[in-house]
N, C-alpha and C positions, 0 to 999 in steps of 0.2 A: 504494500500500500504506500503510494507516494502522494505528495501534495502537488496540486496544480498552482500553488501560490508560493510566494517567498516569505512574507511576514508570517509569524507564528502566533498561535493562540495558547494562552495559559488559562486553564479552567480551575476554579477553586472547588474542592470537594466538600460536601456537607450533607445534611439530612436529605436533601433532594437528589443526591447523586451517589448514594451508597450502593455497594455491591458490585461484583465483577461485571455483571451484565450491563449495568448503567455506565460503568467506567469504559467498558468496551464500546458502547454505543456513542458516548461522548468522543472517544478517540476516532471512531469512524466518521462522526459528524465533522471533526476537524481539530479537536484538542491535541496539542503536541506535548504540552507539559501540564502536570497536575500540581496545584498548590495545596499543601496541607497546612492549615492555619492553626498554629499552636496557641492562639488566643482563646480557642474553644476546644472542648473535648478532653479526654484523658489519653494517656499514653497507649492504653489498650485500644482506644478508638483509632488512634493514628496508626498503630501497628496493623490493624485490620485494613485500614484504607490503603496503606502502602502495599500490603500483600495483595489486595485486589488489583492495584495498578500493575504489579508484576505478573499476575495471572493474565490480565488482559493483554499485556505486552507480548506474552508468549503466543496468545491466540491470534493476534493480528500480524505478528512477524515484523514488527517495526519498533525501534527503540523509543521509549517514552521517558521523559524526564520527570523527576519528582523534586519539587521546591518546598523546603521546610521554611515556613515563615514564622520567625520568633516574635513573641508579643512585644517585648521591649517594655520600658517603664511607662505604665499607664497612670497618669496623674488624675485622680478622681476625688470627688467630694465624699464626705462621710454620710451618715444616715440622718434622716429627719424624723421628728416625733411621729408624724402621721404618714411617713413615707414620701411626703412632698411638702413644699411651701409655696405660697403665692406672694410674689413681689410686686411692688408698685414703682413705676418709673419715677426717679427723683428721691426715693427713700434711701436711707443708709443701710448698709449690710456689711456684717463683719465676717471675716474669715480668720480662723484661729486654730491652734493646736489642741484645744480642749477636746476631750473625748466625749463630751456630752452630746446628746442628740440635738440636731439643729431645729430651727423654727424660722419664722419670717424675718427674724432680726440677725441671725448668725448661723454658721455651719462649720463643722470641723473640716480642716484640710490637713490630713496626716502626712504632709511632705515638707519638712523644714527647708529643703532646697528651694522651694517656691518663694518663701519669704526672704531667702538670701538673694534671690534674683530680682525681686520686685523693686520698683522705684516709684516715687510719687508721680501721679498722673499717668502711670502705666495702665494699659487696657488689659482686662482679664476677660477671657471668653469662656463661657460655660455651656455644656450641652451642645457642642459643635457650633458655637456662636449664636445659639438662640437667645442666650442671656449675655448681656454685655455689662461689665462693671468698670468703673474708673477709680483708681486708688487715690484716696485723699490723705491718708496718714498710715504709717506702718511702723512696726517694731520687729524685734527678733523673732517673735512667734505669732504675730497677728498682722492683719491689714484691714484698715477701715476703708470702705468703698461707698460709692453712690451708684445706684442702678441706672444705667443709661438706656437699656432696652431689654425687653423680655418680661415675662410675668409669672413663670412657673419653673420650679426646680424640683427634681426628685432624687432619690437615693443614687449615689455612685455615678453621677454624671461626670463626664470628662471635663478637664480644665486645660486651657491653652494660654500661653503668654506670648502673643505675637511680638516679634522684634527683640525678644530677650533670650539670651542663651542660658539655659538652666544647668547649673553645676551638678549634673547627675549623669552617670555613665549609661550608655545605651543598653548594656547587658545587665540584667538583674539575676538574682540567684535562681529564679524560676527559669530564665533563659538558659543558664548554664546547664541545668538539669535537662531541660528540653533538648538542648544541643547535643549533649552526650547521648541521650536516647536516640535522637534522629540519626546520628552518625552510625549507631549500631544497626539501624534499619537500612543503611545504604542509600540515603538520600543523595541526590546529585547536586543540588544547590541549597545553600542556606542564606536566607534573607534576614538582615538585621534591621529592626525598626527604629525609627527616631534617631538616626545617625546625625550627630552634630559636629563631630571633629574627626580628624584622621585617627586619633588614638582609639576611637570606638572600633574602627575596622581593623586596626593593628591587633587588638585583643581577640577579635573574632578569628582572624587569620591564624594566630598562634594556637588557639584552641582547636580549630579545624585541622590544622596540620596537613593540608593538601588532600584530605579525604573527600572533599566536596568543593564545588565552586562557591565563592563568597560574593554576595550581592548586597549592595547598600541601598536601602530605601530612603529616597530623598523626600522628606516630608516636613522638615523643619527649616525655616528661613536661615537659621544659623549655619546649616550645611552648605548653603550657597556661598557663604563667605570663605569656606575652606574647601571648595569643590575640587580644585586641582589636587590638593593633598589627599582627599578622600578617594578620588579616582585612581591615584597612584597605588592604592592598596585594595582596589576593588576589581573583581573580574566580571562584574555586570552591575547595572544600577536599575532601579525602578523609580519612575516618576509617579509617586504616590499622591495623587491629586486630592485625596480626601482631607488629610490634615493640612496639606499645603493650601487648600482652598479655605480652610478655617483661619489660618494665620496670615495669609496674604490677601490683598484686595482682589476681588473677582477678576478685575481687568488685568491683573498681573499674572494670573495662573497660565493662560495660553502662551504668554511671552516666556515665562520660566520653563514651560514644557519644551518649547522649541530650543531654548538654550541648552537644556539638559540632554535632549536627543542629539543635538549637534556635538556637544562636548563628548558624549559617549562614542559617537561615530568617529570622531577624530582620533579617539584612543583605540578604536577597533574592538571595543567590548560591547556585548549585547545590552540593549536598553529596552525595558518594558514600560509601556504606558498603561496606567491602571486607574481604576476607580470611576464608577458611574458611566462606563462606556455604553452600556445598554440598560441603564437603571430601570427604565419603565417596564422592561421585560421580566422583572421580578413577578409582576402580576398581569402582564399583557403578552399575548403571543406574537406581537409585532412591535418593533421599536418606533420611536418618534423619528421624524425626518431629521431633526437636529442631532439625535444620537447617531443616525447613519452617517451624517456629515462629520461628526466628531471622530468616528472610527476611520472614515476615509481620510480625514486630515492627518491622523497619525501615520497612516500608510504612505501618504504623499511625503511626509517628513522623513520617511525611511526608518521608522522604528522597527526593531527586530521582532518585537512581540507585543500583543495587546492582551490585557487580562480581564477576565470576568470574575467578579467576586460573589456577591449574593445572588446574582443572576443564575449561576450554576450551582451554588452551594445550598441555597434555601429558597430559590424561586419556584414558581409554578410551571415554568417552561424552560428547564435547563438545556434540553436537547435543541429546542428551537433557538435559544440564545446563541449556542455554539454554531448552529447551522447558519443563522443570519449573519453572524460575524464572518464566517467563512465565505459566504456569498459576497458580502461587501468588499472584503479584501480582494477576492478574486476579480470582482468587477473593476476595481480601481487599477489593478495590475494589468488589465486588458486595455486601459487607456493608452493610446499611442504616445502621449506626452508624459506618461508616468515615469519612465526611466530618466528623462531629462529633469523633471521636477523633483525627483527623489534623490538624485545623485548629489554628492557634496565633494568639493575639492579639498584635498589635504596633502600635506607633504609626504615624501617617500624617503625613508631612511634605507641604509644598506640591507637590513634584514628583509625589507619589503620590496626590494628592487625586482626580484624574480617574480614575486606575486603580482606586482604591477604589470610586468611583462606578460604574465599569463592572462591577465584581464584583457589586455589589448590584443593578444594573440587569439583569444576566444572570440572577440568581436570580428576580427578580420578573417578567421579561418572557417567561420560558420560551424564551429564545433557544436555538437548536440548538448554536451555537458562538459564540465571540468571535473576530473577525478583527482582528488587530493589525498595522498597517503599521509597519515598523521598518527603520531603516538599520543601527543598531549592535546591535540585539537588546535594548536596555534596556527598551523598552516591553513586550516579551513577557516578559522576566524579572520586571519589576515586577508584571505580571498573574499570572505563575506563583506569585509570593510569596503572593498572596491565596488560592491553592489553589481556584479555581473548579471546580465539578463539570463544567461544560461544557468541552470541549476548546478550547484556544487555537490558532487557525490563524495562525501568524506569516508574514506576507507581506513579502518583502524582495527588492530587486534584487541584493543581494550574496550570492554563493554562500558566501563565507567566514562571513557572519553566519548563514545557514541551517544550515551544518554545526556551528557552535558551539552553536546552540540545540538540537541533538539531545540534549544533556545535561540540558536543563531539563524540569522536571516538567510534564506535561500539554501540552507545546508540540508542534504539528505544523508544522515549518518547510517553506516552499516558496519557490522562487525565481520571481519574477514580473517582468514588464517594469517599468522605472522610469517611473512615471507622474507627471505634473506638474499635470494638471487635476483639481481636487477633485471635479468632476462624474463622473470616471471611478472614483472610489473605491467607491461602492456596487455598481456593475456588476461590477468585478473581484473584490470580496470575495465576492459571491454566486456568481459563476462558479466561483471556486476552492473555495468551501465545498461546492458541489454536485459538482464534479469529484473532490474527495477523499472524498466520501461523508459529510462531516461535517454536511451539511444536505440535506434533501430538498426537493421542490417545495413552494412556498407556506409555507416555514418562515422564522422570524426569524433574522437574523444581526446580532449586535451588533458595531459597527465602532468601533475605537479607532485614531485617527491623529493626525498633527500637521501643521500648516501653518506655513511653506510646505513642500510635499511635497519629499522628498529631502534635507531639512536635519535632521541629528541634533539631538535635543532632546526636551523633555517633550511628551507627547501633549496636544493641546488640542481635539480633536474627539471627541465621543461621539455615535454615530448608530445608529438601528435601521433595518435594511433588510429587505425580504422577497424571498426567492428567487422566480423566476417559476413560475407554474403550467405544467404540461406542456401 
């Protein structure tokens, strides 16, 4: 089973998509990577979900990626006496460290880091911005505020401090336990939530130790100030528009999305655009026209992957959501202007020189596909960075590499025997190209590989081969 499109689809698993049969159907509808959200469920739930993915993977005969999404530090309010409180615009409202139940005048915020970060006149957003407070006075363990907007708060609603860096690490004790468990389950990617600084990703990389790819979720404005340093330590990023949309002005989010997609593409690392892509399909069998345009816009920007959250995890129409996203992506990529609009110029260093040459050779030779032999996946990722119109067939003896490459733009990963003889390269490349349907009889296959075979490193062989005639 191959894809007729280049951009990939990440589908979140949840109550609406449990079981091998549903996972397989989602994959057949177009899901390339499955996200397991560690903000919900138990380790037993996640182990069952990952086992379902692996069973479905065997049935469909195509590598499937698993993305473990760590919860990160969730900043939340305490409890209210009656479970909720009604506020009035203009009234005063106190946030403090007292463990007492809250009411219409105050509530507990059990996070001392928040009070350390707050400043007078700072804005506090509660419940995804539905309630807005302005700080009028503060101390070591309290803040006096005035209600600027909103009228109701309930237990455990989230808290955001737009424009302020909170002195709290992105990894919590829960995340460390979840990470250790996820790695025992053989996940392919680990996403770290609420990354603010490079040290957050440095800690994740150290703990992962190369056993999975590491992905930074960019959802805090503070991360934008340290973006280059964060990208230096990331193997992929996610434009997490949910929290970004809370902490940034609405008009800033599309601009930041384009900046992040462009920055990741310049680095040659996969970038996922996420949150509210097809939000209305949680309860509707069809998306709004605006949502279809939003998906199309991300494809035109050249994003590697687009993600469904509640649409596939808890919605009424998970299969339809994946199917519609697949159709929108495919239709955009049929636009004659799509390659021109999606391509981005970037510099070429010595390591990428042969990859750039392969891209140009593929265009001029009318190759059906490019076969990239790779151990770590880097050769395929460098080729994906060039955004060739021809599909990239990534051939690797490592199952882990094939699964990680399911997130990469235009890459069809396949696990093949570990070959050592360079003379076997053309035969294997042509055989796999024909087996996957990426090339037909008597067609050209452009081959990118490195010698000695089996050694990680830059590609140093570029060769044109022809598939046999029937």
